[in-house]
N, C-alpha and C positions, 0 to 999 in steps of 0.2 A: 226354795231359798226364802228366808225371811230377811227383808231389807229394812233396816231402821235408820231413818235420817231425820234431821230437824231443820225444816225450812226457817228462814229468817223471820223472827217475830211470832213463831208458832211453837207448839209443843212437839214432841217426837211423833213421827208418822211411821207406822209399820205396814209394809207391803209384802204380799206373797208373790214370788216369781216362780212360776211353775215350770218344771222340766218334765213334761208329760211323757216324752219319748225315751226317758232314761229310767231304767228299772234297777232294782237291787241285784238281780242276776247279771245285768250288764256290768255293774261295778265289781261284783265278785269275779267275773270272768277276766277283768283286767288285773285284779289283785293276785289271783292264783289260777293257773291253768293246770288241769289234771287230766289223766287218761280217761277213757270212756266210762269206766266204772266208778269214777270219782275218787280214785285212790291216790297213787303217788303223783306228786306235783311234777309237771313237765315244763313249767315256765310260769311267767307272771311277775308282777311288780314286787310283791312281798318276798318271794324267794330270791329275787334279784337284789333287793335291799339288804337281805341277810347274807349275801355273799356271792351270788352268781351274776357277774357283770354282763355276760351275754344275754341272759334272760332280762336283766334290768334294761339294757339298751333297747331291746325289742319291745318290752312292755311300755317303756316311756314313749316310744313312737306311737303306739296304739292309744295309750291313755291320754296323752296330750292332745291328740286329735279328736277322739271319740267323745271324751268327757268335756273337752273344751267347747266344742260346738254345741253340745246338748245342755251342759250345766253352766259353764262360765260365760259363754257368749250372751245369753239373755240377761245375766246380771250386768255385764259390761255395757250392754246397750242401754239399760236403765240408768246406770251410773253416768253415762255420757249425757243422757237427756237431762239429768239433774245438775249437770255442770260440775260433778265431783272431780277432785284432783287426787283423792286417796280413798282407800277402803281398808277397814279392819275386819278380817275374816275370823269367825268363830266356828270352825268346822266341827261337825258332830260325827261320832262313830268312826268308821274307817276312812272317811273323807279327810280326817286329820293326818293321815299318812301320806297324802298326795301333794305334789307341788302345784296347787291350784293357781298360783301366780304365773305359772309358765304354760298353762293349758291354752291351746291354740284355737282361735275362732276367726271368722271373717268379719271385717269391718268394711263394707262396700267391696271394692276389688282387692283389698289388702288383707293378708293373713297376719294376725298379730296375737299378742297375749296380754294379760292384765298389766304386766310390767311395762309394756309399751305405752300404756295410757294412764296408769295410776301408780301412786305410792301404795304398796301392799304390805300390811302387817298382819300378824296372827295373834290370837289370844285364846287362852283356855276357856274364858267365859267373859261376859260383859262386865261382871263385877270385878274380876281381876284386872281387866283393861282400865276401868275407872280408877282403881287403886294405883296402877302403874302410872297413869297420867298425873295423878296428884303427887306421886313420889318424884317425878321428873322435875317438877317445879322447885323442889327443895335441893336438887342435886346439880342443876345446870350452871350455877354461877361460881364454879370453882376452876382453878387452873388445872388443865389436863395433866394427869400423871398416869402412866401405864405400868402395870405389873404383869408379867407373863412368863410362860414357859415355852421353850422351843426344842423339840426333838429330845425329850427325856431319855436318858440312857442309863444302864443297858436295856435293850429291848430286842426281842427276836426279829422284829421287822422295823428297823430304824427308818426315819423319815428325814433325809438330809435336807430337803427343800424346806422343811418346817423350821429349821434354824435360820435359813435364809429369809423365810417369811417373817419371823419375829424381828430379825435385824432390820428389815425394811419398815416394819411397823414402828419400831423404836425410833427410827429416823424421822418420823412424823411428829414426835413429841419433844418438848424441851426438857421434860423430866421422865425418867424411865428406870424401872427396876427389873431388868431381864434376867432370866435363869435358863442357862443352856445345858444340854447334855446331862451329866451326872449331878449338876447343881440343882436340877429341876425336881427337887423332892417335894413331898407333900408339905412338910413343915416349913420349908423355905418359901413355898408359894403362899401359904397362909400368912406368914410374917410379912412378905412383900406386899400382899394385897391390902393390908391395913391402910386406910386413907386414900387408896388409889381410886381415881375416877373411872379408869378403864382396866379391865382384866382380860388379857389375851391368852388363849390356851391352844397352842400349836402342838398337839399331842394326839395319841391314839385315844379314841373313846370306844366304849363297849356297851351296847344296849342288851339288857337281859329281858327277853320277852316273858319268861316265867316269873321273875321277881323284879319288876321295874325299879324298885327302890335300891336294888343292888347294881343298877347301871352305874358306870363309873368312868372317870378320867384316869388314864394310866400314866403315872408319873415315875420319876427315877426312884430306885430302891424298890422295896416290896410293899409300899403302902399306897394304894390307889385312893382317889377321893370319890366316894359314892354319893348317889342321889340322896340316900338316907341321911348322910352326914351333912350335906348341903342344907337340907331342910331343918335339921336340928341345931347345927352350929352356926348357920348364917355367915359363912366366911367372907362373902363378897357383898355384904349389906351396904358398905360404903360406896360401892361402884354405881355409876350411872349406866354403865354398859359392860356386859360380859360377852366376849366373842369366843365361842367354842368351835374353832375351825377344825374339829376332829371328826372322825368317822361316826356317823349315826348319833350325833348329839341332839338332834331334834326329833328323832323317831319316838312315837308314843305307844302306850299300851294298846295293843290291838287284839288282845285275847278276851279281856273282861268288858271292853267297850264302855267305859264310864261316861257320864254326862260331861265331865271336864277331863281333858286329856292329861295323862300322867307321863312325864318324861323330864329330862334335864332342864329344858327351858322353863316349864311350869314350876319346877323346883327352885330355879334361880329367882323367878318372880316372887314365889311364895316366901323366899328367904330375904327379900328386900331389894333386889336389883330390878329396876323398872324396865330395862331393855336387854334383850338377849339375841345374839345371832347364833344359829345352830345349823346342823346339816341333816338331811333326810336319808342319806345313804353314804357308803364309803367313798371318799373323795380322792381325786388325784392330787398329790401334794404339790406338784409343779404348778398346775393351773390355779390351785387354791392360793399359793404364795402370790401369784400375780393379782388375783382378785382381791385379796386382803390388803395388799399394798395400795391398790387403787381405791378401795373402800375408805381407808383412813385418810388418804389425800383429799378425797371429796368431803369427808366428814369434818376434818379439822382445818382444811385450807381452801376448800371449794374447787371450782373448775375454771382455770384461767382462760380456757378456750372460749367459754361463754360469758365470763365475767361474774358467774354466780359465786357467792361467798360460801362459807362453811355450811354444810348441810346437816340436817337432822339424820340420825343413823338410818332410819327407814328409807329416806330419799338417797342417801349416799350408797346404800347397798343396791338399790334399784339401778342407779347410774353405773355402778361398778359391774353389775351383772350384764347390763346392756352393752357395756364396753367390751367385756370378755366374750359375749356372744358374737361380736364382730371381729374377734381376734383369732386368726388361724394359728394353730390347729384346734382351737378350743370352742368352736361354734356349736358343737352338739350340746343339747340340754344336759347331758350327763355331767358336764363340767360346771355349768353356772346355775342350773335349776335347783340343786339340793339345798342351797342356802336360803334360809328364811329369817325374817326379823320377827321376834315375838315380844309383845308388850308395847311400850310407848317411848 
């Protein structure tokens, strides 16, 4: 791990934090488990993300423990020594597929994860992160207006809690342009998003591992919104934040392993939106509705129990995830760990 930080009154400092007991075969074993001859997959994180929830739950338990102690633990220890309150992660290769923020390590006698100690954001590259931070400054001083879709219909797998989710999100705003069911078409969304500070997408998402630019948000009617269209048409360039609480909206290209991750969040950032919330695997629509409602309350109104005022998106997501992790029956990381904040 390369850690870049800037002490007060000094230039940037680059440190190497070694994970000497973590090897590439260790990582690959977590990502995909195969039979003895290396053929058919029999488990693992990647097959779980792409559809097998039993494999995903098992792989999460292993990955969050093994990789957390070996990889994330040493980073967290150094961040604590530096007095850091947040960290922006730029994961390379297949590490970009994993919920690094949720990986478990020991701090003294306590078992914890990065979210317990720090605000955690992700970025495709340091350059993209710098661009996003500059863009935030130009978008922060506007009255919040949300545009969004909730449970677009018809769909072979409707998500009734997604409509409830958007209704709870809308209740946090004084101005809203929600689109429910059959109203949530591509053209209606593009029109509603003009001038909106926030875009909330409670719908199905589909990641295409063979052609990442064909990854899409599935809307009402027969016209999805693809990553390629987001990059070329920049439909959400007005927004300070896009929340894609759909399935697999934050998973990235794991076949070609580019230097910079390719996926919907990187596409939103490249198309002018400085902050994006996405998901790493198919999510439960009921727990997601609860998490998203809490996220917007923290983001727009703060936390009345602590007296903390409105929070930046990265901190609001962290607090909402920690809240859900302590809410039965959604304590398992499957429910709260897939959500990541990308950008600034």
